[in-house]
C-alpha positions in Angstrom: 115.2 109.9 22.6 116.8 107.7 24.7 117.2 107.8 28.6 120.2 106.8 30.5 120.3 105.6 33.9 123.5 105.4 36.1 123.6 103.2 39.1 125.2 104.5 42.1 125.9 101.9 44.8 127.0 103.1 48.4 128.7 100.6 50.8 126.4 99.6 53.6 127.2 100.7 56.8 128.9 98.1 59.1 126.6 96.9 62.0 129.0 98.5 64.5 128.3 101.9 62.8 125.0 101.1 63.1 124.8 100.4 66.8 127.1 103.4 67.5 124.6 105.6 65.6 121.9 103.9 67.3 123.5 104.6 70.8 124.4 108.1 70.0 120.8 109.0 69.1 119.3 107.5 72.6 122.1 109.6 74.3 121.1 112.6 72.7 117.5 112.0 73.1 117.8 110.5 76.6 119.9 113.7 77.8 117.1 116.2 78.0 117.0 118.8 80.7 113.3 118.1 81.1 112.5 116.4 84.3 109.4 114.2 84.2 107.6 112.9 87.0 103.9 112.9 88.7 101.8 115.7 89.7 101.3 115.7 93.6 97.7 116.0 95.1 96.9 117.4 98.8 93.9 115.8 100.4 94.8 116.5 104.4 97.1 118.6 106.9 97.5 117.6 110.4 97.3 119.6 112.7 95.2 122.3 111.0 96.5 125.0 113.6 99.9 125.3 115.1 101.9 128.4 117.2 104.7 129.4 115.4 106.5 131.4 118.1 106.8 129.1 121.0 107.4 125.7 119.8 108.5 123.4 117.0 105.5 121.9 115.7 105.4 118.6 113.0 102.7 119.2 110.4 101.9 116.1 108.1 100.5 116.2 104.8 98.7 113.6 103.2 97.7 113.2 99.4 99.1 111.3 96.5 102.6 111.2 94.6 104.7 113.3 96.9 107.8 112.4 95.1 111.2 112.6 96.0 113.7 112.5 93.2 117.4 111.2 93.2 120.1 113.3 91.8 123.6 112.7 91.1 123.1 108.8 91.0 126.2 108.4 89.0 128.4 110.3 90.8 130.3 110.1 94.1 127.7 112.4 95.8 124.2 111.3 95.3 121.3 113.2 96.9 117.4 112.9 97.3 115.7 116.1 96.4 112.3 115.9 98.3 109.1 117.9 97.6 109.2 121.7 98.1 107.0 122.8 100.9 106.0 126.5 100.7 103.5 128.7 103.1 101.6 131.4 101.7 99.7 133.6 104.3 96.5 134.7 102.6 94.6 136.0 105.5 95.7 137.9 108.7 94.3 136.6 112.1 91.3 139.0 111.7 90.3 137.4 108.3 91.9 140.4 106.3 93.0 139.2 102.7 96.9 139.8 102.6 99.4 139.5 99.9 102.5 138.2 101.8 105.2 136.5 100.1 105.9 132.7 100.2 108.0 131.0 103.0 109.5 128.0 101.9 110.5 125.4 104.6 114.3 124.4 104.6 115.4 121.5 102.8 119.0 121.0 101.8 119.4 117.7 100.1 123.4 118.3 100.5 122.9 118.3 104.4 119.8 116.2 105.1 120.6 116.4 108.8 119.4 119.9 108.9 116.2 119.4 106.7 112.9 120.4 108.3 111.0 118.5 105.7 111.0 114.6 106.3 109.5 112.2 103.5 107.5 109.3 104.7 105.8 107.9 101.8 104.4 109.1 98.3 101.1 109.5 100.2 102.8 111.5 103.3 105.4 113.9 104.5 106.2 116.0 107.1 107.4 119.5 107.9 108.3 121.4 111.0 107.1 125.0 112.0 109.1 126.6 114.0 109.7 130.0 115.6 112.5 131.1 113.6 110.4 130.9 110.2 108.8 134.3 111.8 105.6 133.3 110.2 102.8 136.1 111.1 99.6 134.7 112.7 96.9 134.1 110.0 95.6 131.4 107.5 98.0 130.1 104.9 97.7 128.1 102.0 100.3 125.2 101.6 102.0 124.2 98.3 104.1 121.0 97.8 106.0 121.0 94.6 107.9 117.9 93.3 111.2 118.4 91.6 109.7 118.2 88.2 107.7 121.4 89.0 104.4 120.0 89.2 102.7 121.3 92.4 99.6 121.0 94.4 98.1 123.3 97.0 95.9 123.1 100.2 93.9 126.4 100.1 93.7 128.2 103.3 94.5 124.7 105.3 97.0 125.7 108.1 96.0 128.4 110.8 99.3 130.4 112.5 97.8 131.5 115.8 99.4 133.9 118.0 100.9 132.9 121.6 98.2 133.2 124.3 98.5 136.5 126.2 97.1 137.1 129.5 95.3 140.5 129.8 93.6 140.1 133.2 93.3 138.0 136.4 89.8 138.0 137.8 89.6 138.3 140.9 92.7 140.2 141.4 93.0 139.3 145.2 95.2 136.2 146.0 93.9 133.7 149.0 96.8 131.5 150.7 96.5 129.2 153.5 99.6 131.1 154.9 99.8 134.5 156.8 101.4 136.9 154.8 
C-alpha cells in the first residue's frame, strides 16, 4: 500500500495585509465599552455638619483616586466627567434609622458653570449643599463614584442640622435706657 501526499501552498499575505489585519484587531479590542480606571477611597469630610436650609455650604472630601474622566476627546465638544457625589440619609435628627432615597449633587459636564461639584485633585474635591437640594435633617452617608462605576463611601459622615429656632426669651421684659 502506497501513500501519496499532495503539497498545497498558499500565497503569503503581503505585509500590508498583515498590518491592516493587526490594526483592525487592535481597533476591535480597543473599542470596548468598558471603562477602566481606579477605585476611589474616601478618608475625611469637612465640615462634618451643615445647615441645608439657610446658606450654601462647601463641603470638602479628601481621599484617593477621585478621578475625572475626559469624554468626547476626539470631537469638537470634549467634556470632563467628575466623580458623582451622592448623599443618603440613614438616620433622622432623633437618631432613628431611615430609608430615604439618594440625593445626587448636580454636575452637568455639558454646563460646568452650573456644577455644584468642583474637582481639586485626585485627593480632594468639594461639593455644595444648598437649600434647593431639600435635604431633611439627619445623618448622611456620602458616596463618591468615578465614571468607571467604582465607588467609595464615608458612612454616617455628614450631619444636616435644622436651622435654629427661638422658642422663648427669658426674661420677657426688655430694659431700655429710653423712656417708652
